[in-house]
C-alpha distance (Angstrom), angle and dihedral (degrees) to the residues before:
residue distance angle dihedral
M1 . . .
N2 3.80 . .
R3 3.81 121.0 .
T4 3.81 124.7 -154.2
R5 3.80 122.4 -176.6
A6 3.81 128.3 -154.6
R7 3.81 141.1 152.7
L8 3.77 130.5 -115.7
S9 3.80 117.8 -132.4
D10 3.82 93.2 -95.9
G11 3.81 92.4 52.7
R12 3.80 99.3 -98.7
E13 3.80 116.6 140.7
I14 3.82 121.6 -114.1
V15 3.82 122.7 -171.2
Y16 3.82 125.2 -166.7
Y17 3.82 121.8 -153.8
D18 3.80 116.7 -160.5
E19 3.78 135.5 172.6
A20 3.83 90.1 -135.9
P21 3.83 128.8 41.5
G22 3.77 127.2 -120.0
R23 3.81 106.8 78.6
V24 3.81 115.4 150.3
P25 3.84 107.0 -168.4
V26 3.79 119.5 -127.7
P27 3.84 113.8 -127.4
D28 3.80 116.3 -109.9
P29 3.83 106.1 -108.2
R30 3.81 98.2 -167.2
G31 3.81 100.2 91.6
L32 3.81 93.1 -144.1
P33 3.82 118.9 -173.8
P34 3.82 116.8 -113.5
T35 3.80 113.8 -78.9
E36 3.80 116.6 -104.4
P37 3.82 106.6 -168.1
V38 3.79 119.6 -176.2
C39 3.81 109.7 -158.6
E40 3.79 128.2 160.1
T41 3.78 137.9 166.5
R42 3.78 126.7 -141.1
R43 3.80 123.7 -167.1
D44 3.79 115.4 -132.2
P45 3.83 105.5 -128.6
L46 3.82 91.7 -152.0
T47 3.81 97.5 54.2
G48 3.80 105.2 14.1
E49 3.81 89.8 -126.5
H50 3.79 123.9 138.3
V51 3.81 119.2 -116.8
T52 3.80 117.2 -164.2
I53 3.81 119.9 -143.9
T54 3.83 115.2 -157.7
A55 3.81 110.5 161.7
H56 3.82 92.7 171.5
R57 3.83 90.8 66.2
N58 3.80 91.8 67.2
T59 3.81 88.8 79.6
R60 3.83 96.8 51.2
T61 3.80 121.6 129.1
F62 3.81 112.9 -77.7
L63 3.83 123.1 -158.3
P64 3.82 98.4 -43.1
P65 3.83 120.6 -170.0
A66 3.80 114.9 -87.8
D67 3.81 93.4 -103.8
Q68 3.82 89.6 58.6
C69 3.81 97.9 43.4
P70 3.83 109.5 139.1
L71 3.82 91.2 -151.5
C72 3.81 96.9 56.7
P73 3.81 111.0 96.3
G74 3.80 121.1 -95.1
G75 3.77 124.0 -10.2
P76 3.80 131.3 109.3
A77 3.83 95.0 -79.7
S78 3.80 97.0 43.7
E79 3.78 125.7 115.5
I80 3.82 87.5 -157.8
P81 3.82 111.4 66.7
D82 3.82 96.6 -169.7
P83 3.84 116.8 95.2
S84 3.82 91.3 -127.2
Y85 3.79 139.7 8.0
E86 3.79 142.6 175.1
V87 3.82 104.0 -150.0
V88 3.78 124.1 -8.4
A89 3.82 135.1 177.0
F90 3.79 126.3 -165.2
E91 3.78 139.5 167.2
N92 3.80 111.5 -87.3
R93 3.80 113.8 -106.0
F94 3.82 88.4 -145.9
P95 3.82 103.0 38.3
S96 3.77 127.1 -176.4
F97 3.82 88.7 -152.3
D98 3.79 128.5 24.1
V99 3.81 135.1 164.8
R100 3.82 89.1 -137.4
T101 3.80 93.7 63.5
P102 3.83 112.3 117.3
P103 3.82 125.0 -110.7
V104 3.81 120.1 -89.4
P105 3.82 132.0 -159.3
P106 3.84 112.0 -86.1
E107 3.80 93.9 -113.3
I108 3.78 145.0 13.3
D109 3.81 118.2 -152.6
G110 3.78 89.8 -20.3
V111 3.82 94.3 -49.5
P112 3.83 114.6 121.7
R113 3.79 114.3 -119.0
A114 3.80 135.2 179.9
R115 3.78 142.2 175.6
G116 3.79 112.5 -76.6
A117 3.79 90.2 -126.9
G118 3.79 114.1 169.3
R119 3.78 138.0 86.1
C120 3.80 136.1 -85.4
E121 3.78 123.5 -167.7
V122 3.80 137.2 -177.8
V123 3.81 117.9 -138.4
C124 3.81 116.3 -160.5
F125 3.81 114.0 -156.9
T126 3.81 98.6 -162.3
D127 3.79 140.6 -5.4
E128 3.83 89.9 -122.7
H129 3.80 106.3 103.8
S130 3.82 97.3 -156.1
A131 3.81 97.8 42.6
S132 3.81 128.3 98.6
M133 3.78 137.3 -152.5
A134 3.82 89.6 -103.4
Q135 3.81 91.2 57.0
L136 3.80 96.9 51.1
P137 3.82 122.4 102.0
V138 3.80 116.1 -100.8
S139 3.81 89.9 -111.6
R140 3.82 90.3 60.6
V141 3.81 92.6 47.8
R142 3.81 87.0 51.4
T143 3.82 90.0 53.5
I144 3.81 89.6 50.1
I145 3.82 90.0 53.3
D146 3.81 90.5 51.7
A147 3.81 89.4 48.5
W148 3.82 90.4 50.8
A149 3.80 89.7 52.1
D150 3.80 92.8 48.1
R151 3.80 93.6 47.3
T152 3.82 91.1 45.4
A153 3.81 90.8 56.3
E154 3.80 93.7 47.8
I155 3.80 97.1 43.5
A156 3.81 92.2 46.4
A157 3.81 87.4 57.8
V158 3.83 93.5 55.5
P159 3.84 108.4 111.3
G160 3.79 111.0 -101.6
V161 3.82 97.0 17.1
R162 3.80 111.6 128.7
Q163 3.81 102.8 170.6
V164 3.82 135.6 23.6
Y165 3.81 118.8 -150.4
V166 3.81 122.6 -171.1
F167 3.80 114.7 -163.7
E168 3.79 147.0 154.5
N169 3.80 125.2 -147.2
R170 3.78 112.1 -160.3
G171 3.81 130.0 -176.3
V172 3.78 135.5 22.5
E173 3.81 89.0 -99.8
I174 3.81 87.3 65.7
G175 3.79 92.3 47.5
V176 3.81 104.4 -104.4
T177 3.79 116.4 169.7
L178 3.83 96.3 -162.3
H179 3.81 125.8 44.6
H180 3.81 96.3 -157.0
P181 3.85 110.2 108.2
H182 3.76 106.1 -97.3
G183 3.78 144.3 126.2
Q184 3.76 136.7 -153.4
I185 3.79 139.8 -128.8
Y186 3.80 122.4 -148.8
G187 3.78 123.8 -162.2
Y188 3.81 101.0 -160.3
P189 3.83 121.9 -155.9
F190 3.82 87.9 -144.2
I191 3.80 139.1 35.1
T192 3.79 109.2 -94.1
P193 3.81 121.8 -118.3
R194 3.82 94.9 -113.3
T195 3.79 91.2 51.0
E196 3.79 91.4 47.8
R197 3.81 89.6 55.3
M198 3.81 92.3 48.8
L199 3.78 91.4 48.3
A200 3.81 90.6 50.7
A201 3.81 89.8 52.2
A202 3.82 90.6 47.3
A203 3.81 90.7 50.7
A204 3.80 88.5 58.8
N205 3.84 91.3 48.0
P206 3.82 114.6 26.3
D207 3.83 90.8 -164.8
L208 3.79 94.5 46.4
F209 3.81 97.4 128.2
G210 3.80 93.2 44.5
D211 3.80 90.7 49.8
V212 3.81 92.6 48.4
L213 3.81 92.2 48.6
A214 3.81 92.8 47.5
A215 3.80 91.6 50.0
E216 3.79 92.9 48.2
R217 3.82 93.0 47.0
A218 3.81 88.8 52.6
G219 3.80 92.8 46.4
G220 3.78 133.9 72.9
R221 3.80 102.3 -100.3
V222 3.83 101.0 77.9
V223 3.80 110.8 127.9
L224 3.82 101.5 177.5
P225 3.82 123.4 13.1
G226 3.79 116.1 -163.2
E227 3.77 139.2 171.4
H228 3.80 93.3 -106.1
W229 3.84 103.9 14.2
T230 3.79 139.9 38.2
A231 3.81 126.4 -157.7
Y232 3.79 115.2 -156.8
V233 3.78 143.7 154.8
P234 3.82 106.8 -113.1
A235 3.79 118.3 -119.7
A236 3.81 91.0 -124.0
A237 3.81 96.3 43.3
R238 3.80 111.4 169.7
W239 3.80 98.1 -166.0
P240 3.83 130.0 63.9
V241 3.81 88.4 -119.0
E242 3.79 113.9 28.2
A243 3.79 132.1 151.9
H244 3.77 133.4 172.4
L245 3.81 126.4 -155.2
M246 3.80 114.6 -160.4
P247 3.80 132.8 177.7
H248 3.79 117.0 -123.6
R249 3.80 90.4 -134.8
H250 3.79 118.9 67.5
V251 3.82 104.5 -112.0
P252 3.81 124.9 159.9
D253 3.80 100.3 -144.1
F254 3.81 147.6 -17.3
T255 3.79 92.6 -74.5
A256 3.83 90.8 64.9
L257 3.82 96.0 54.9
D258 3.80 115.5 109.3
T259 3.81 125.0 -138.7
A260 3.82 95.7 -92.5
E261 3.80 92.3 49.2
R262 3.81 91.9 50.0
D263 3.80 91.9 47.0
E264 3.80 93.6 52.5
L265 3.79 92.8 42.3
A266 3.81 90.6 58.4
V267 3.81 90.1 55.5
L268 3.81 98.9 41.7
Y269 3.79 96.1 42.3
R270 3.79 92.8 52.5
D271 3.81 89.9 46.1
L272 3.81 91.0 51.9
L273 3.82 92.1 50.0
R274 3.80 91.0 49.9
R275 3.79 90.8 51.6
C276 3.80 89.9 51.1
D277 3.81 90.8 53.1
A278 3.79 90.4 48.8
L279 3.83 94.1 55.7
Y280 3.79 95.1 84.7
G281 3.79 100.7 9.9
T282 3.80 92.2 -108.9
P283 3.81 134.1 80.7
L284 3.79 108.4 -73.3
P285 3.81 117.4 -128.9
Y286 3.78 107.1 -131.0
V287 3.77 150.2 152.9
A288 3.80 113.4 -131.1
G289 3.80 108.6 -167.8
W290 3.78 127.0 179.7
H291 3.80 114.1 -148.4
Q292 3.80 111.0 -147.7
A293 3.77 127.6 -178.0
P294 3.79 119.8 -102.0
A295 3.81 109.0 -126.2
G296 3.78 113.5 -73.4
T297 3.81 96.2 12.8
G298 3.80 132.1 113.0
L299 3.79 100.8 -125.5
R300 3.81 115.8 132.9
L301 3.79 121.5 -133.9
H302 3.81 110.9 -106.6
L303 3.77 142.8 149.9
E304 3.79 123.9 -116.2
L305 3.81 110.4 -167.8
F306 3.80 119.0 -179.8
S307 3.77 140.6 165.7
V308 3.80 135.1 -158.1
R309 3.83 91.6 -143.6
R310 3.80 108.7 107.4
A311 3.82 96.1 171.9
A312 3.78 136.8 3.7
D313 3.81 90.6 -87.9
K314 3.82 102.4 21.9
I315 3.81 134.8 81.5
K316 3.79 127.0 -154.0
Y317 3.81 106.6 -127.4
L318 3.78 119.7 -158.4
A319 3.77 98.3 -130.0
G320 3.81 135.1 154.5
S321 3.79 102.6 -30.7
E322 3.80 98.2 38.0
S323 3.81 100.6 35.6
G324 3.79 97.5 32.3
M325 3.79 101.2 39.2
A326 3.84 105.7 12.4
A327 3.82 86.1 -123.9
W328 3.80 105.5 140.5
I329 3.79 124.8 -143.2
N330 3.82 115.8 -172.9
D331 3.80 119.4 -157.9
V332 3.82 93.9 -163.6
S333 3.81 128.8 65.4
P334 3.84 112.6 -118.2
E335 3.82 88.6 -140.4
D336 3.81 90.8 54.4
I337 3.80 95.5 49.7
A338 3.83 91.1 46.4
G339 3.79 90.2 54.4
R340 3.79 91.6 47.6
L341 3.82 92.4 49.5
R342 3.81 90.2 50.8
A343 3.79 90.8 49.8
A344 3.80 91.6 46.6
G345 3.79 90.0 69.4
């Protein structure tokens, strides 16, 4: 993997990742004014959870036509000045967290508040607008994994960042605002609620992730067994389509994966995505989120992929029980979806 750094016209960083060396970045011709993000967090006194307020994001680009896609290379609307690219990461123009956000008073009506300092990046997987991660060659997926590891290391070092989350939103049913195949990376200034719950469970059982993996590998919901990774549908799956991909070795994040683990991950992850697309004969809307350990904690790196599609023509809506009480009700048996994902290969 070869890394090339540059700056966009408003000062944001852009980093190209190529399989071969020799890239000379094209200057950004747009003459954009400097970004002025306004991000803050407020802590809900009833739950203790952080809520992020980012009013500037309400004006972000929403499902533009293909000829105005900001993630296609070159062109007057593009965030990527170069005429072609393999994998590229850049600072989000509409970030949820940013170190440049101004200070805020420490509270509002008794509710604690703080600057939403952190970092948000976009990672484009290919310059082909109509492609998908599942359609890319294994070598490109491998480059993406290396890019994720590199960005994880750099974002984790940003002052104030406590957790790095790599994820991909795919499909209008999920709520994507750009069709071009891409993902995002968030550097949170706090530890997220889901991670806090996992860490509490791990504190009660230091070998929690090893125990879960061993139980799943012995059970009937394994989708893809590998030498270094296992993909499975968890016994307590919350979503109608849900799959986890976990390394056999306890590693905290992408940076800790060795060459063999990265090589196999590129193969198994692409295979899993292809099986998901084959379930209903149409591209599956999904969120693919990589849980990585906050510094000094015992969380194990793993993928949680889930979809709101509960049938070929039906969507799972998060209504009263899920949205109101965070009490999940799944309409699909985890054993059934595991069998269907195995058969989809």
